[in-house]
N, C-alpha and C positions, 0 to 999 in steps of 0.2 A: 379667652373663650369661656363662656359660662359653663358651669357644671352640667346643666341640663343639655346644652348643645353638645358638649363633649360626650355625654352618655348616649345621646341620640346617634351621633356619628359612629359610635362603637357598636350600637345595636342594629343598625340598618344600613343597607347599601343605598347610596345616592347616585343618581344620574346627574349629568350636567350638560349644559349646552356647550358647544365648541364650534369654532369656525363660522360664527354667525355673520361676520362681515363678508367673509368669502362667499357664503351662501347668497347674501343679498346682492353682491356685485356680479358673480359669475352665473348663478342659477336664476336669479330674479331680474337682473339687468338694472339695478338701481345704482345711482352714482353716490359714492361716499367720499366726498372730498377729504384728502389727507387720511383716508381710511378711518374717518371718525364715525363710528357706528351710531353715536347719539343723535345724528341728524335724522335718523329714521323716525324718531318720535315727533318730528316736525312735518313729516310727509305722510298724510293719511293713507295713501295707497301703499307705501312701503310698510308702514306699521301694520296695516290689515294683512298684507301678504306674510309678514313675519309671524303674526299671531296665528293665522289659519294654517299656513303651510309648514311652519318650522316649530314654533313653540307648542301648538296644539298636539301634534303627534308625539312630541317628547313627553308632555304631560300625560297623555294617554298611556304610553308604554310604562311610565313610572307607576301610574295607578294600577294598571293591570298586573304588574309584577310585584306590587307592594313595596316599591322603592320610594325613597324620598327624592327630592329634586333641588339642585342648586341652579338658580337662574341668573344669567348674566344680564346686568342692566346696561351694558354697552357703553360704559362711561370711562373705560380705561384710557382713552385719549382726550377726555374732557379735562384738560389742564391748560394753563395759560399759554404755553407754547403753541399748542395746536389750535385753540379757539382764536387766537390772534391771527394765525395763518388763514383762517376762514373769514377774517374781517370782522370778528366779534370782539367785544370788550371783555377783559378779564373779570369785570364785576358781574358778568352774566353766568359765571361758572356755577354758583350755588343754585341758580334757577334751572340750569341745564341738568345738573345732577338730580335735583328734586323732581323734575318732570320725568326723567328716565326711571327713577325708582318708583314713583307713583304710578305711571302707566304700566310698568311691568307688574307691579303688585296687583293693580286693578285687573289686568288680563288674567292672571292666575286665579284670582278670586271669582271672576266671571265664569271661568272654565269650571271651577269647583262647584258653583251653584247649580249647574246643569247636570251634575253627575250623581251617581249613587253614593252612599255613605262612605265607602272606603276611599273614593276619590276625594271627597270633601275633607277627609282627614290626612290627605297627602301632605307630609311636611315639606316645606320648601324654605330656602334661604336665598336672599339676593346677594350676588357677588358684584362688588363695585370696583 
């Protein structure tokens, strides 16, 4: 862990997302085969629901309270065992991870652009 990140974690409280797959399945009704959350990035309707109804409110609370945010990129099951169970090739793994990280980062940046200065300065880290 870098010295700057270590200092930041000591100086500030961070919120984190949790139960994202459970939210998508049971509250939004989306199918996540093998509980693989990364498939949400390939489904525009699911990704939009996640951004607007799940990630957006967490970002808002973090900004309002001056907390940082640790965001889950939903790739904890993006590994050879699970992607082959989905009928996908292991060589797709790097692309799956890159897409998840990129779309999550873009979502946070889009949210920041529409907010006041304190929200734009909201520190966040991606958890993979």
